[in-house]
N, C-alpha and C positions, 0 to 999 in steps of 0.2 A: 542455587542454580536456577536461572530462568532462560527462556528462549523467546524469540519473536517468531512466530509461524503464521503462515498464511492458511487460513481455512475457509473455504466457500468464497473466495474472492476477497476477503477482509484479513487485516493483519492483527494478531492478538499477541500481547505479552502474557506468557503462561509460565507457571511453575508447578511443581508437583502437588498433588491433593487439592488443586483448585478447580472450582466449578465455574464453567464458561458457558453463556449463552450465545449460540451461533445460528446462522441462517440454516433452515431445515436441511438436514442431511437424509440421504435415502437409505440409512441403515436402520435395522430393527432395534427396538429397546433391548439393552442388556448386551449387545454385541460390541466387540472392540474395534476400534478404527486406529489407523496409522496415518499421520501427516508427514510426508517427506520433504515438503517445501519450508525448511527451516531457513530463516533469513539471518538470524543472529543467535549465538549462544554465548552465555555468560557462565563460567564454571569458576567460582571462587575468585572473581576478579579477572580472570583470563578471558577476555572477549574475543570471540571468533566471528568474523564477518564472512558472508557468503557473497559469491559473485556469479549469479544472484542468489543461489542457495548454497548452504554448506554441505559439502558432499558427505554422505554416510551418516548424517544425522537424522533423527525422526523423533516424533513426539507420539507416544502412545496414549489413547484415551478410551473411555468407555461411554457409551450412550446411555443416559440415565432416563430421559423421557422426552417426548414430543409435546409441544405446548404452543399456546398462541399468546402474543403480547396484548398489551392494552389497546383498547380501540382508540383509533385517531379519527377525528371528525374533519371532513373536507367540505367546507362550505365556500360556494361560489356565488357571487351576486354582482349584478351591474345596476348601478343606481338610476333610478328614473325609468327603467325599462321593464320592470316587472319580471326580471329574470333572477330566479333563485334556485340552486341545486344543493342538496345536502347528500353527502356520501359518507360512508364509514369504511374503515379498513382495519383488520387485525393481521399482523405479520405472524407468519409461522417460524417458530424457533425450535431449537434442540438444545437440551441441556447436556453438556458432556462433563466428565470428570477426568482431569488430566492424572494419568497413572504413573507416567515416567517419561524422562527426557533421556534419550540414548545419544551419546556423542561419539559413537565409534568412527574412528577415521576422521575425526573433526579437528584434529591438531594441525590444520593448515594455517600457515601464517598469512598475514595481510600481504597482499601483492606489493612488491617494490615498485616505486616509480620508474617508468622506463625512461631511458635517457632520450630526450627529445632534443633534436638539433633544429635550431632556428636558422633558416637562411636569411642572411642580412640583405636588405634591399640596397642594390648597387646603383640604381638609377637616382639622379639627381632631379628633384622637382624644380622646374623653372617657372618663375611667376609669369603670368600672363602679361602680355604688353598692353599698356594702357592706351586705349583708344579715345581720342578727344572728338566729341561730337561738335560738329559745326552747327551754329543755330540756323534755322530755316529763315531764310529772308523772303519777305513778302514781295512779289513782283507785280 
């Protein structure tokens, strides 16, 4: 069983007992969090799509730790101008452990295609009349 869930503005494919690094969450270490924006569920080959999210489905997780990612060097230079700037950045992450995926009330079938009637065009397009240009005569 796996789910595609939106956490902190990003989509992740998660399954039970999986560790995931997400953007920094405002929760304390050791607390449990729940994510309700489940976009897709797969339960033994039975796929349930949300429109946009699956109703009643949620993903339970536990915050393991807060940490920083590797340093990324940002170097800017303009040639022949003497301009050089060196900057560094370390992204803040939160490591979470997926404890379970609950799919209560998630047996919603995919939406059927609505009957769409296409109105036929009754106007006939007439070709434009050709105009012949008379050559200019020099007077």
